[in-house]
N, C-alpha and C positions, 0 to 999 in steps of 0.2 A: 085150125089154122095150124101149120107146123113153123114155128118158128127156128131160124136155123143161124149157126152161126160157122164163119169160114175161117180158117186157121193157116195162116200163109196167104199171101196174094200177091204172090208169084204168077207166072203166065198159066200153067191150068186153070187157076182159080177160075180164071175170066170164064172159060166152059162151066162150071159149077154156078156161078153166077147166074150168066145166063138162062143155062137149065130152068135153076128156081126160080126168076122172073117168067118164064116161059108157061110155068104152072099157076101164074095169077094170082086169085085169093087165096087159093090154097096152101102157099109159102109165105113167110114174110124175112127176108134176112134181117137180122136183129145186131148183129154185131160183125166185125169185120179183125181181124188178129193178126199182128206181122209184125215182127220186131223191126223192121223200120218203117215207123207208121207213116210215112209219104205215099207207101204203096197202097196202104187201105184207104187214106186219102184221096188217093186220086182214083181209086175204084171207087169210092163213094159219089165223087163228082161225076166220074163218067154215066156210071148208074144212075144216077141221080135217087141214092137209096139214103132213106131215114134210118140210119143203125148207127150204133157206136163204136167207137174204134178203140183198140187197146193194143198193147205191144208184148202183152205176154197173157199166154192160155189161161195160168191160174187164174188172172183175174175174173173169169167168166165159169170157174166150174160149178158155182152155188148159182148162177141167175137162174133165174126162175123164166127168164124172158127164152131161155132156148132148148128146145125138145131133141135137136139133130146137130151136130157138128160135122163138118166137111174139113177133114184134114189134107189139105193141099200143102203141106211144107216138104222140106227136101225128108227123102226117104232114112236118114241115120235119125231123125227124131218121131217117126210116125207111131213107133211101139209107146215111146214113153206117154204121147198127149192123149192117143187113142186110148190107152190103160186108164190114164187120168180121167177122161171124160167117161170111161163106161163104168168107172168105180163110181162117180155122181152121178150115174141114173140116165145118163144121156145118151140118144141112140148116136152112132158115129159110122160114117162113109169115109172110108180111109183109100187114097192112094194107094197105088202099088208099089215097090212092096211093103207088108205090113211092117216087116223085121227079119235082117238079115240070116236069122237062124232062128230057130223053136226056143233056145233058151234065151234070146234077146226078145222075143215077143211074150214071155211070159214073169214081166219082169214084178 
């Protein structure tokens, strides 16, 4: 089973949650992360998720119950978040664009 964290709980993240839930027992959403925790709480309630909520992605970089991260934040922070999780050995799915330039994508 893939254990998933969703970083950024705005509009596009709802499609990610639905997609993971459609996979049934093959995936479990273990963490929701947003700088506005009430967004995570609302999503947790809406989908009846059994997961932890955080306001900073760095809090789960070393979490053992995260295999895959969906980065659904505003584009200007995609690269930093994705690179942090890749360096932590996690798989990453990132909404486009990854970075505004090649230089910014190689933090």
